[in-house]
N, C-alpha and C positions, 0 to 999 in steps of 0.2 A: 885246133883248139888253141885258145890263148891263155896267158896267165899275167897277172898283175906285176908290173916291173918293179914293185917295193916290197911287197910281202910274198909274192911267188904263189898266190892262190889261183886255183884254175878258175877261168872265167869262160863261160859257155855263150854270154851274149856281150860283144864288145861296145853297144850301145849304151849300156849302163855303167853304173860306178862298181867298183870292187865291194864286195859285202863285208869284207873283212877291214879294210882300212879307208875306203872312201875314195881311192884314187881313180883317175880317169886315164891314167897312161898304161896300157896293155903291150905285150909282146905276145907274138906268134911262135909257134915252134921253128918255123922257117927263117926268122929274122934272128941276126946275130944279136946277143946281148949287149945293149950300150949302158952306160952309165946314167942311172935316174937323175932326172931334174928334180929341183925343189919344188913340190906342189904343196899348194894350199888344200889342206882336209877339211871340207866343210862340216862335217858331223864325225866327232870321235865316237869310235866303238868302244863301249865299257863292258867290261867282265861282269858278270854278277858277282857281288861280295855278300858272303853269308856273313851276318853278324848274331853273334851270341846273344841270346836273350839275357838281360840284367837278372841278376840274382835278387831273391827277395832281400828288402832290407832288413839287417839284424835287430832284433827286439831285444829288450831286457828279460832278465828272468823273473822280474818283480811283477806282480799282478797289479793292474789298474783298478781293479776292486778293492783290493787290500789298502793300496795308498788312498783311495778315496774314504774308506771306512776309517782309516787310522786319521786323516785330516779331519773327518767330522768328529771323531769322538776325542781326539787328543792333539788337535791342530794348535793350540796355544803352546802345548808342550814340544812340539816338532817332531812327534812321533813318526809321522809319515817321512820326515826329512832322513830320520835315523833308517827307518825301514828300506829307503831307495840307495843308502850309500852316502849321502850328503850329512856326513857327521858334523863338520865345521858349522854349518848353516844350521843344524839342529841343534846344537849346543847353544847358538845365538839365539834361536827360537825359544828355547828352554829359559834363557836368562832375562829376555825381554817380553815374554808372554806373547809368542807369536807376532812381534813387532808390534805391541798394541793392539793386536787384532788385525791390522792393515795386512800383514804379509801372510796371516792365515788366510784371509779373504781372497788376496790374490793367489795362492796356491790352490785354493779350492776352485776357483775359476779355470786355472791352468789344468788341473787335473780333469775337471769335467770336461774341456775342450780337446783334451786327449794330447796337448802339447807339453805336458810334463815330463822331464826326463830323469833318469837315475843319475848316480855318481859318474857313471862312464859317459854320460852323455847319449844314451840310447833310449828310444821311447818305450814307455811301459807297454807289457803284452796285455792284450785285450782279450 
């Protein structure tokens, strides 16, 4: 019986490579152990790695439908911005009538596309 000179794995057939490290240097039981030489390993053997599945991305506690309805009904007053926790821009919307309608239209499109975020930067729950 032979074994690999590097990783000490038992080898049944000396004409093949070591299944553990890919070495072709083998020792038999009746040979004295010599210092192994540096050998180029053609194919490294990798251990299986188990990766934990990514957790679901966190969502806001604010409803997408409620933000959409508030934007449609009171978008010029910034009601949808107050609802999601963006108080500063809500006050700005209130004072400028939704940036003269342009900011209200932009918010309506972003809410409909699903990319509108709450005050903490989380996407709205659908």
